[in-house]
Rosetta silent file (secondary structure, phi, psi, omega in degrees, C-alpha in Angstrom):
SEQUENCE: VSSMGAAAIQGFQGAGLSSTTIVATAKHYVADGGTTGGDDQGNAQITEAELRAIHLPPYQEAVRNGVGSIMISYSSWNGQKMHGNQYLITTVLKSELSFQGVVVSDWAGIDKLPGDYASDGRTAINAGIDIVMVPDNYKTFISTLRNEVNAGNIPMSRIDDAVTRILNAKFALDLFNHPYTDRTYTTQVGSPAHRAVARQAVRESLVLLKNDTVLPLSKTATYKIVVGGSHANNLGYQMGGWSITWQGGSGTTTVGTTLWQAIQTAKPPNVTLQYVGTRTKGRYSGDIGIVAIG
SCORE:     score description
SCORE:     0.000 S_00000001
   1 L     0.000  -40.184  179.938  113.455  106.785   94.064 S_00000001
   2 H   -63.017  -45.606 -178.309  116.475  105.741   96.087 S_00000001
   3 H   -70.186  -36.936  177.456  115.096  102.290   96.857 S_00000001
   4 H   -65.931  -41.438  178.396  113.873  101.765   93.302 S_00000001
   5 H   -62.267  -43.224  179.172  117.254  102.794   91.931 S_00000001
   6 H   -61.999  -41.498  179.244  119.075  100.436   94.266 S_00000001
   7 H   -64.380  -41.040  178.702  116.797   97.569   93.224 S_00000001
   8 H   -63.669  -41.834  179.238  117.379   98.284   89.538 S_00000001
   9 H   -61.474  -44.257  178.982  121.139   98.366   90.040 S_00000001
  10 H   -63.814  -35.633  178.453  121.047   95.014   91.822 S_00000001
  11 H   -68.090  -41.221 -179.617  118.936   93.605   88.997 S_00000001
  12 H   -75.823  -42.213 -170.151  121.283   94.775   86.262 S_00000001
  13 H  -105.274  -13.878 -176.642  124.596   94.211   88.017 S_00000001
  14 L    64.102 -144.078 -179.778  123.912   91.538   90.615 S_00000001
  15 L   -74.374  -16.088 -179.499  126.515   91.380   93.357 S_00000001
  16 L   173.429  164.637 -178.670  129.052   93.037   91.038 S_00000001
  17 L   -66.396  137.353  177.022  130.082   93.482   87.429 S_00000001
  18 L  -156.658 -176.319 -179.075  131.021   90.289   85.604 S_00000001
  19 L   -68.733  -13.021 -179.036  130.743   88.667   82.196 S_00000001
  20 L  -106.128   10.687  179.665  127.117   87.769   82.984 S_00000001
  21 L  -123.231  174.620  171.939  125.954   91.270   83.978 S_00000001
  22 L  -126.275  162.823 -178.638  125.545   94.675   82.370 S_00000001
  23 L   -81.946  126.571  173.585  126.452   98.121   83.641 S_00000001
  24 L   -83.794  147.056  178.571  123.615  100.044   85.255 S_00000001
  25 E  -125.056  120.955  175.138  123.476  103.795   84.678 S_00000001
  26 E   -88.820  132.244 -177.789  121.923  106.217   87.161 S_00000001
  27 E  -155.306  159.376    2.906  120.588  109.358   85.499 S_00000001
  28 E  -112.802  120.862 -172.955  120.292  112.248   85.015 S_00000001
  29 E   -73.641  123.582   -5.213  122.734  113.811   87.466 S_00000001
  30 L  -143.053  154.401  177.677  121.569  115.998   89.153 S_00000001
  31 L    70.494   24.327  176.512  118.336  117.887   90.013 S_00000001
  32 H   -68.851  -17.017  175.928  116.833  117.455   86.544 S_00000001
  33 H   -89.726    3.407 -178.928  113.572  116.853   88.380 S_00000001
  34 H  -116.517   20.371 -178.692  113.817  120.206   90.141 S_00000001
  35 L   -70.050  151.301  179.526  113.880  122.577   87.174 S_00000001
  36 H   -60.615  125.744 -178.819  111.750  125.704   87.305 S_00000001
  37 H    73.469    4.939 -177.714  108.318  124.895   85.910 S_00000001
  38 H    69.606   21.840 -176.587  109.382  121.294   85.430 S_00000001
  39 L   -66.390  133.929  171.950  110.970  122.215   82.102 S_00000001
  40 L   -65.020  133.265 -178.283  112.856  119.466   80.278 S_00000001
  41 L    61.779   25.535 -175.299  116.532  120.480   80.036 S_00000001
  42 L   -86.580 -157.939 -173.587  115.594  123.446   82.227 S_00000001
  43 E  -120.387  118.898  176.929  117.224  125.287   85.112 S_00000001
  44 E   -84.275  103.104 -178.786  117.013  124.117   88.725 S_00000001
  45 L   -94.937   78.323 -175.526  116.973  127.369   90.666 S_00000001
  46 L  -137.606  160.813  177.625  117.509  125.909   94.109 S_00000001
  47 L   -75.457  164.450  176.337  120.008  126.205   96.932 S_00000001
  48 H   -66.204  -33.435  178.134  122.759  123.669   97.440 S_00000001
  49 H   -61.950  -41.724  178.578  121.086  122.659  100.680 S_00000001
  50 H   -68.832  -40.776  177.619  117.899  121.805   98.771 S_00000001
  51 H   -59.096  -44.173 -178.297  119.846  119.991   96.082 S_00000001
  52 H   -71.609  -33.110 -177.355  121.605  117.878   98.691 S_00000001
  53 H   -76.776  -35.901 -171.761  118.436  117.193  100.690 S_00000001
  54 H  -107.293  -45.459 -167.336  116.148  116.243   97.806 S_00000001
  55 H   -98.961  -22.318 -177.809  118.052  115.456   94.623 S_00000001
  56 L   -83.574  -32.147 -175.634  121.381  113.988   95.722 S_00000001
  57 H   -52.415  -40.231  178.107  120.210  111.086   97.961 S_00000001
  58 H   -60.619  -33.145  179.092  119.239  108.736   95.076 S_00000001
  59 H   -76.309  -34.235  174.029  122.765  109.072   93.691 S_00000001
  60 H   -60.595  -42.606  179.250  124.291  108.508   97.105 S_00000001
  61 H   -68.800  -36.638  178.290  122.290  105.283   97.328 S_00000001
  62 H   -63.885  -44.336  178.452  123.263  104.336   93.761 S_00000001
  63 H   -64.033  -41.351  179.304  126.947  104.793   94.538 S_00000001
  64 H   -61.027  -30.322  179.145  126.541  102.832   97.759 S_00000001
  65 L   -92.594   11.846  171.558  125.087   99.982   95.697 S_00000001
  66 L    76.425   28.733  179.932  128.027  100.024   93.294 S_00000001
  67 L   -55.636  137.419 -174.181  126.400  101.554   90.223 S_00000001
  68 L   -82.975  -21.401 -175.263  128.801  101.292   87.305 S_00000001
  69 E  -149.205  148.575  174.270  127.880  104.469   85.445 S_00000001
  70 E  -132.894  129.713 -178.505  126.230  107.831   86.026 S_00000001
  71 E   -99.791  139.379 -178.768  124.883  110.006   83.211 S_00000001
  72 E   -84.125  148.718 -176.389  124.958  113.800   83.359 S_00000001
  73 L   -86.024  149.544  171.549  121.787  115.842   82.813 S_00000001
  74 L   -64.864  -23.725 -170.240  121.080  118.289   79.996 S_00000001
  75 L   -72.954  177.647 -179.175  119.698  120.630   82.632 S_00000001
  76 E  -120.841  161.148  171.960  121.377  123.422   84.573 S_00000001
  77 E  -121.261  113.231 -177.395  121.792  124.320   88.214 S_00000001
  78 L    48.723   46.409  173.318  121.346  128.029   88.870 S_00000001
  79 L    90.880  -10.443 -179.896  122.270  128.854   85.303 S_00000001
  80 E  -103.246  126.500  179.754  125.275  126.545   84.911 S_00000001
  81 E   -61.972  135.328 -178.734  124.952  123.567   82.588 S_00000001
  82 H   -62.167  -31.445 -179.040  125.484  120.291   84.417 S_00000001
  83 H   -65.666  -12.467  178.001  127.769  119.021   81.626 S_00000001
  84 H  -119.434   14.786 -174.480  130.263  121.686   82.641 S_00000001
  85 L   -92.143   91.674 -178.026  129.801  121.631   86.414 S_00000001
  86 H   -64.496  -33.869 -178.861  133.149  120.514   87.815 S_00000001
  87 H   -62.749  -50.105 -176.584  132.029  121.048   91.389 S_00000001
  88 H   -75.237  -31.506 -178.318  129.080  118.658   91.223 S_00000001
  89 H   -82.590  -51.283 -174.869  130.747  116.076   88.963 S_00000001
  90 H   -88.734  -52.010 -175.730  134.291  115.929   90.296 S_00000001
  91 H   -67.962  -48.904 -175.697  134.191  117.455   93.773 S_00000001
  92 H   -82.210  -56.314 -172.800  130.845  116.046   94.921 S_00000001
  93 H   -70.748  -53.426 -174.248  130.308  112.875   92.884 S_00000001
  94 H   -78.431  -40.841 -176.158  133.819  111.554   92.378 S_00000001
  95 H   -89.319  -58.116 -174.850  135.534  112.876   95.508 S_00000001
  96 H   -66.703  -46.493 -179.053  132.893  113.357   98.201 S_00000001
  97 L   -87.284   -5.282  177.653  130.710  110.368   97.256 S_00000001
  98 L    58.137   39.837  176.838  133.760  108.318   96.173 S_00000001
  99 L   -70.831  122.848 -176.134  132.137  107.231   92.903 S_00000001
 100 L  -103.511   -1.396 -176.780  134.569  104.881   91.161 S_00000001
 101 L   -85.981 -157.211 -174.385  132.545  104.192   88.028 S_00000001
 102 E  -102.556  132.132  173.983  132.231  105.928   84.673 S_00000001
 103 E   -97.660  122.785 -176.221  130.677  109.365   84.187 S_00000001
 104 E  -119.692  144.487  176.044  129.005  109.602   80.776 S_00000001
 105 L   -76.162  164.695  169.600  127.483  112.562   78.961 S_00000001
 106 L   -80.055  174.121 -176.939  123.968  112.542   77.605 S_00000001
 107 L   -57.558  112.722 -178.741  123.362  112.293   73.844 S_00000001
 108 L    54.272   30.273 -174.904  125.291  115.226   72.314 S_00000001
 109 H   -64.160  -33.244 -178.220  125.122  116.766   75.773 S_00000001
 110 H   -69.040  -21.101  179.240  128.331  118.780   75.455 S_00000001
 111 H   -67.204  -14.161  179.527  126.820  120.604   72.469 S_00000001
 112 H   -81.166  -13.122 -178.907  124.506  122.341   74.936 S_00000001
 113 L   -73.226  149.867  176.740  127.450  124.127   76.551 S_00000001
 114 L   -72.446  147.538  179.512  128.179  127.734   75.588 S_00000001
 115 L   110.557 -178.146 -179.737  131.163  128.300   73.303 S_00000001
 116 L   -83.420 -178.525 -172.667  132.669  126.564   70.278 S_00000001
 117 H   -66.350  -38.313  178.116  133.198  122.823   69.877 S_00000001
 118 H   -63.246  -41.670  178.344  136.713  122.847   71.295 S_00000001
 119 H   -65.506  -38.896  178.561  135.474  124.754   74.321 S_00000001
 120 H   -57.900  -51.510 -178.585  132.576  122.332   74.744 S_00000001
 121 H   -64.550  -43.161 -179.275  134.849  119.300   74.883 S_00000001
 122 H   -61.584  -45.944 -178.623  137.444  120.988   77.059 S_00000001
 123 H   -63.784  -44.844 -176.659  134.854  122.161   79.577 S_00000001
 124 H   -67.044  -46.622 -179.167  133.079  118.793   79.766 S_00000001
 125 H   -64.861  -44.925  179.730  136.207  116.660   80.120 S_00000001
 126 H   -66.830  -24.498  176.936  137.757  118.981   82.698 S_00000001
 127 H   -72.318  -20.832  177.546  134.476  118.950   84.605 S_00000001
 128 L   123.972    4.023  178.666  134.900  115.203   85.046 S_00000001
 129 L   -74.386  131.145 -175.347  133.008  113.520   82.208 S_00000001
 130 L   -95.687  -38.043  178.421  134.772  110.288   81.204 S_00000001
 131 E  -123.201  126.841  177.866  132.783  109.210   78.128 S_00000001
 132 L  -102.403  121.132 -179.814  131.287  111.732   75.741 S_00000001
 133 L   -81.325  103.952 -178.496  128.291  110.425   73.828 S_00000001
 134 L  -110.664  105.497 -173.947  128.872  111.741   70.310 S_00000001
 135 L   -73.066  -28.257 -171.675  126.131  110.489   67.959 S_00000001
 136 L  -127.255  -64.669 -170.230  127.498  111.792   64.659 S_00000001
 137 L   -88.092   55.882 -175.272  130.736  113.787   64.424 S_00000001
 138 H   -68.423  -32.382  178.543  132.914  111.424   66.423 S_00000001
 139 H   -64.580  -40.883  176.744  135.957  111.904   64.158 S_00000001
 140 H   -64.105  -40.313  179.167  135.788  115.644   64.746 S_00000001
 141 H   -62.549  -45.084 -178.130  135.456  115.047   68.473 S_00000001
 142 H   -60.824  -48.542 -178.317  138.496  112.754   68.559 S_00000001
 143 H   -66.417  -38.204  179.285  140.729  115.183   66.660 S_00000001
 144 H   -66.219  -43.202  179.056  139.485  118.151   68.682 S_00000001
 145 H   -62.873  -43.196  179.378  140.065  116.348   71.970 S_00000001
 146 H   -61.151  -41.838  178.862  143.556  115.313   70.903 S_00000001
 147 H   -63.433  -38.939  179.855  144.384  118.924   69.974 S_00000001
 148 H   -67.012  -38.141  177.529  143.136  120.152   73.342 S_00000001
 149 H   -67.776  -46.769 -179.288  145.273  117.618   75.204 S_00000001
 150 H   -62.947  -29.492  179.692  148.351  118.394   73.112 S_00000001
 151 L   -82.286   -3.815  179.804  147.819  122.104   73.734 S_00000001
 152 L    81.777    9.929 -179.226  147.776  121.487   77.475 S_00000001
 153 L   -79.674  -21.538  174.449  144.161  122.612   77.863 S_00000001
 154 L  -123.791  117.490 -176.548  143.165  119.214   79.244 S_00000001
 155 L   -67.994  147.321  179.514  145.668  117.704   81.702 S_00000001
 156 H   -62.618  -26.138  177.647  146.846  114.138   81.079 S_00000001
 157 H   -62.942  -33.969  178.184  145.789  113.290   84.631 S_00000001
 158 H   -70.064  -39.320  176.564  142.178  113.897   83.583 S_00000001
 159 H   -65.998  -42.575  179.715  142.599  111.585   80.585 S_00000001
 160 H   -60.933  -40.568  179.172  144.241  108.959   82.803 S_00000001
 161 H   -62.352  -46.653 -178.924  141.320  109.120   85.224 S_00000001
 162 H   -63.454  -47.721 -177.760  138.780  108.647   82.427 S_00000001
 163 H   -63.920  -39.943  179.612  140.687  105.824   80.737 S_00000001
 164 H   -61.766  -44.820 -179.876  141.250  104.026   84.039 S_00000001
 165 H   -63.891  -42.348 -179.708  137.559  104.112   84.883 S_00000001
 166 H   -65.759  -46.141 -179.248  136.569  102.883   81.427 S_00000001
 167 H   -66.956  -37.055  177.633  139.132  100.062   81.398 S_00000001
 168 H   -59.103  -42.758  178.673  138.209   98.990   84.928 S_00000001
 169 H   -65.338  -42.280 -177.679  134.602   98.545   83.806 S_00000001
 170 H   -67.560  -38.791  177.079  135.614   96.648   80.661 S_00000001
 171 H   -67.977  -39.587  178.717  137.906   94.310   82.596 S_00000001
 172 H   -62.359  -35.593  178.229  135.211   93.730   85.219 S_00000001
 173 L   -82.514   -5.187 -179.067  132.800   92.758   82.425 S_00000001
 174 L    58.611   37.680 -175.982  135.524   90.579   80.854 S_00000001
 175 L   -69.044  -24.919 -177.945  134.843   92.270   77.526 S_00000001
 176 L   -74.586  -24.002  175.136  138.303   91.583   76.138 S_00000001
 177 L   -96.199  -30.417 -178.860  137.689   87.837   76.397 S_00000001
 178 L  -132.733   78.698 -173.800  133.936   87.931   75.745 S_00000001
 179 L   -73.986  -14.432 -176.980  133.165   91.010   73.641 S_00000001
 180 L  -113.647  153.319 -178.704  129.675   89.902   72.603 S_00000001
 181 L   -70.175  152.303  176.580  126.565   89.319   74.665 S_00000001
 182 L   -76.683  117.727 -176.187  125.454   85.823   75.551 S_00000001
 183 H   -88.265    7.419 -176.772  122.505   85.019   73.270 S_00000001
 184 H   -58.274  -36.507 -173.686  121.419   82.020   75.322 S_00000001
 185 H   -94.716    2.622 -173.828  118.581   83.940   76.932 S_00000001
 186 H   -57.549  -40.943 -176.918  117.388   85.826   73.854 S_00000001
 187 H   -66.244  -17.107 -179.323  114.424   83.534   73.236 S_00000001
 188 H   -84.656  -13.902 -179.286  113.134   84.248   76.745 S_00000001
 189 L   -64.546  126.786 -178.137  112.772   87.988   76.131 S_00000001
 190 L    78.922   14.778 -179.447  109.072   88.809   76.032 S_00000001
 191 L   -69.812  163.195  177.571  108.144   85.368   77.320 S_00000001
 192 H   -54.409  -37.354  179.412  104.854   84.818   79.200 S_00000001
 193 H   -65.002  -41.786  178.860  106.766   84.776   82.484 S_00000001
 194 H   -65.685  -41.445 -178.888  108.381   88.145   81.715 S_00000001
 195 H   -66.568  -32.987  177.575  105.050   89.611   80.624 S_00000001
 196 H   -64.685  -40.571  178.180  103.429   88.406   83.846 S_00000001
 197 H   -66.872  -41.807  179.208  106.024   90.285   85.883 S_00000001
 198 H   -62.033  -42.519  179.479  105.574   93.395   83.711 S_00000001
 199 H   -64.350  -40.323  177.822  101.804   93.252   84.159 S_00000001
 200 H   -63.037  -42.033 -179.279  102.224   92.883   87.927 S_00000001
 201 H   -63.320  -41.660  177.980  104.596   95.872   88.016 S_00000001
 202 H   -64.716  -45.958 -178.097  102.120   98.027   86.110 S_00000001
 203 H   -59.144  -41.297 -174.991   99.216   96.935   88.278 S_00000001
 204 H   -83.642   -9.956 -177.440  101.085   97.723   91.497 S_00000001
 205 H  -108.538    2.491  176.305  102.470  101.064   90.330 S_00000001
 206 L   -62.979  142.735 -178.845   99.241  102.696   89.147 S_00000001
 207 L  -120.963  122.292  176.173   98.512  105.967   90.931 S_00000001
 208 L   -93.758  113.149 -175.950   94.971  107.199   91.639 S_00000001
 209 L   -80.773  -35.184 -176.963   95.109  110.981   91.925 S_00000001
 210 L  -157.329  143.907 -179.503   91.468  111.613   92.818 S_00000001
 211 L  -145.907  103.657  178.539   88.311  109.586   93.336 S_00000001
 212 L   -93.514   66.384  177.629   84.926  111.234   93.860 S_00000001
 213 L    59.104   18.697 -179.118   83.097  107.979   94.736 S_00000001
 214 L   -86.496  -39.390 -174.571   83.331  106.835   91.098 S_00000001
 215 L  -105.707  149.612   -1.937   85.775  103.974   91.514 S_00000001
 216 L   -77.661  153.793  177.871   85.747  101.059   91.616 S_00000001
 217 L   -65.991  142.411 -176.367   83.130  100.586   88.911 S_00000001
 218 L   -68.773  140.546  175.904   80.304   98.323   90.003 S_00000001
 219 L   -92.280   -9.516 -174.866   80.301   94.710   88.876 S_00000001
 220 L  -114.516  -24.184 -178.405   76.579   94.280   89.575 S_00000001
 221 L   -72.633  164.019  176.905   74.898   97.522   88.471 S_00000001
 222 L  -106.716  121.978 -177.945   73.538   98.090   84.964 S_00000001
 223 E  -162.555  174.341 -177.882   75.113  101.009   83.110 S_00000001
 224 E  -119.692  135.542  177.180   76.844  102.102   79.906 S_00000001
 225 E  -111.148  129.996  172.705   80.519  102.945   79.431 S_00000001
 226 E  -105.634  124.634 -175.601   81.726  105.183   76.584 S_00000001
 227 E  -113.888  130.826  179.867   85.417  104.657   75.802 S_00000001
 228 E  -153.041 -176.615  179.663   87.499  107.118   73.793 S_00000001
 229 L   110.166  153.395 -175.206   90.818  108.857   73.370 S_00000001
 230 L   -65.006  -22.774 -175.480   93.803  108.496   71.069 S_00000001
 231 L  -104.555   -0.129 -173.070   95.426  105.837   73.256 S_00000001
 232 L   -66.064  -34.219 -178.076   92.404  103.716   74.124 S_00000001
 233 L  -133.725   38.234  179.068   92.880  101.213   71.304 S_00000001
 234 L  -130.262  102.049 -174.118   96.434  101.897   70.141 S_00000001
 235 H   -60.806  -43.191 -179.323   98.963   99.540   71.667 S_00000001
 236 H   -61.692  -45.378  177.632  102.001  101.493   70.459 S_00000001
 237 H   -63.937  -39.755 -177.109  100.706  104.778   71.857 S_00000001
 238 H   -62.615  -35.883 -178.019   99.701  103.056   75.074 S_00000001
 239 H   -80.228  -31.222  177.012  103.241  101.730   75.612 S_00000001
 240 L    81.521 -162.132 -176.882  104.978  105.005   74.819 S_00000001
 241 L   -71.489  167.338 -179.916  108.651  105.619   74.127 S_00000001
 242 L    59.187   30.084  177.161  111.511  103.133   74.526 S_00000001
 243 L  -116.574  105.885 -175.049  109.163  100.356   73.354 S_00000001
 244 L    69.265  -53.837  176.434  110.821   98.306   70.591 S_00000001
 245 L  -120.505  172.758 -172.599  112.134  101.579   69.129 S_00000001
 246 L   -57.291  -56.101 -177.805  113.422  104.794   70.699 S_00000001
 247 L   -94.364    4.299 -176.770  110.262  106.889   70.458 S_00000001
 248 L    76.164 -168.190 -178.602  107.899  103.954   70.196 S_00000001
 249 L  -157.142 -177.124 -179.578  105.312  103.734   67.440 S_00000001
 250 L  -106.129  144.877  175.775  101.671  103.600   66.526 S_00000001
 251 L    89.882 -158.136 -175.828   99.538  100.487   66.226 S_00000001
 252 L   -82.827   79.442 -177.995  100.406   96.882   66.986 S_00000001
 253 L   -77.856  -19.160  178.173  104.136   97.332   67.512 S_00000001
 254 L  -160.483 -171.176  179.521  104.368   94.141   69.593 S_00000001
 255 L   -82.731  133.217  179.670  102.181   91.626   71.378 S_00000001
 256 L   176.267 -177.900 -177.318   99.903   93.155   73.981 S_00000001
 257 L  -122.796  127.133  175.981   96.441   94.236   75.067 S_00000001
 258 L   -80.714  165.079  179.509   94.963   97.673   74.546 S_00000001
 259 H   -59.795  -43.509 -179.435   92.768   99.337   77.131 S_00000001
 260 H   -62.874  -42.796  177.661   89.681   98.930   74.904 S_00000001
 261 H   -62.536  -40.526 -178.469   90.377   95.235   74.401 S_00000001
 262 H   -67.296  -40.239  179.790   90.843   94.761   78.151 S_00000001
 263 H   -63.717  -40.312  178.880   87.613   96.557   79.021 S_00000001
 264 H   -62.668  -37.846 -179.479   85.676   94.348   76.605 S_00000001
 265 H   -72.229  -35.651 -171.769   87.135   91.257   78.234 S_00000001
 266 H   -87.338  -19.947 -171.129   86.589   92.424   81.808 S_00000001
 267 L   -68.087  142.171  174.381   83.088   93.880   81.639 S_00000001
 268 L   -75.097  163.577 -176.841   80.194   92.002   83.291 S_00000001
 269 L   -60.774  -26.622 -176.403   77.126   91.079   81.142 S_00000001
 270 L   -82.117    0.876 -179.312   75.044   93.889   82.647 S_00000001
 271 E  -109.799  131.537  175.787   77.380   96.587   81.324 S_00000001
 272 E  -104.043  153.003 -175.200   77.169   97.885   77.751 S_00000001
 273 E  -125.701  149.724  169.797   80.056   99.507   75.889 S_00000001
 274 E  -140.412  128.369  179.928   80.527  102.050   73.137 S_00000001
 275 E  -103.329  126.397 -179.461   83.872  102.861   71.581 S_00000001
 276 E  -115.492  -10.084  178.754   84.281  106.319   70.049 S_00000001
 277 E    58.693 -128.644  178.750   88.045  106.548   69.656 S_00000001
 278 L   -96.880    6.880  179.121   89.037  110.077   68.717 S_00000001
 279 L   -83.050   59.376 -170.061   85.587  110.924   67.336 S_00000001
 280 L   -85.899   -2.355  179.536   84.897  112.868   70.524 S_00000001
 281 L   -89.646   -3.265  177.567   82.890  115.697   68.929 S_00000001
 282 L   -74.307  174.677  178.798   79.875  113.465   68.353 S_00000001
 283 L   -99.713  109.469 -177.335   76.885  113.293   70.660 S_00000001
 284 L  -123.077  149.498 -179.422   77.273  110.278   72.902 S_00000001
 285 L  -126.599  131.955  177.849   75.359  109.200   75.929 S_00000001
 286 L  -164.943  171.008  179.110   76.635  107.028   78.739 S_00000001
 287 L   -91.703  -31.412 -178.799   76.912  106.718   82.490 S_00000001
 288 E  -131.122  136.739  173.931   80.687  106.428   82.639 S_00000001
 289 E  -114.503  128.069  175.590   83.318  107.906   80.341 S_00000001
 290 E  -118.118  117.646 -177.027   86.799  106.383   80.111 S_00000001
 291 E  -121.863  126.478  179.866   89.269  108.435   78.093 S_00000001
 292 L  -108.513  112.093 -179.379   92.854  107.369   77.401 S_00000001
 293 L  -122.805  166.010  179.194   95.138  110.235   76.382 S_00000001
 294 L  -175.003    0.000    0.000   98.892  110.696   76.209 S_00000001
């Protein structure tokens, strides 16, 4: 994870932020992969020693590689929501690891904190969050934050720290002179060259969990393959979320090859195929079953 994160940061940011790069964001800080039962937005019930040994190193490597932003996790550490954890955000990340970039909340992440809206904002900002991602009630957030600052509940030094970090990133990106992205490369997005790299990445990152002498399938034997499952011939399902749209979609959402289409192309003449899709309650006979679920 550390090496992959470092590579991604270098790909997004290059040697450093400039008008030709974008800000990479490492997320979700921290130990969201160590929650009890693997629960999304759950509680990591682990010691600090375990947190530092297992979950902190990728962020240390990200900071070392100059990552511009770090996003806080919805999850908790021993019962305390990460969005309000001043120790891990300010003491560890900003001070101990010397992170100079921007700390951003997750989508409506402060709403997960206990208390009312004013308390949510006060707790999150004082914990060290610099940008609060507010999807809807941003006017309410602005007025509430201003009231908290004016009341002395959020020190101006905390606001100065956040604003400085945000402005440093914007100046590094030269956003005040070039506020819009360069569209020169837009036509190359999804090009054959890009798709070739994506296909290579998928091919090299596949993980075989178990193989009881079944794989690889023979190219010379004669046998029948039955193919089924909700994702076997649905490109949108096969690609999953963050594909064209946030949650992805069903059907031909973009250009691509489904598993069923690929199997038909790849099979040798001595192999016969039957596609059953989601009609899995029928009586089918074959030597090999390939099921794509998700």
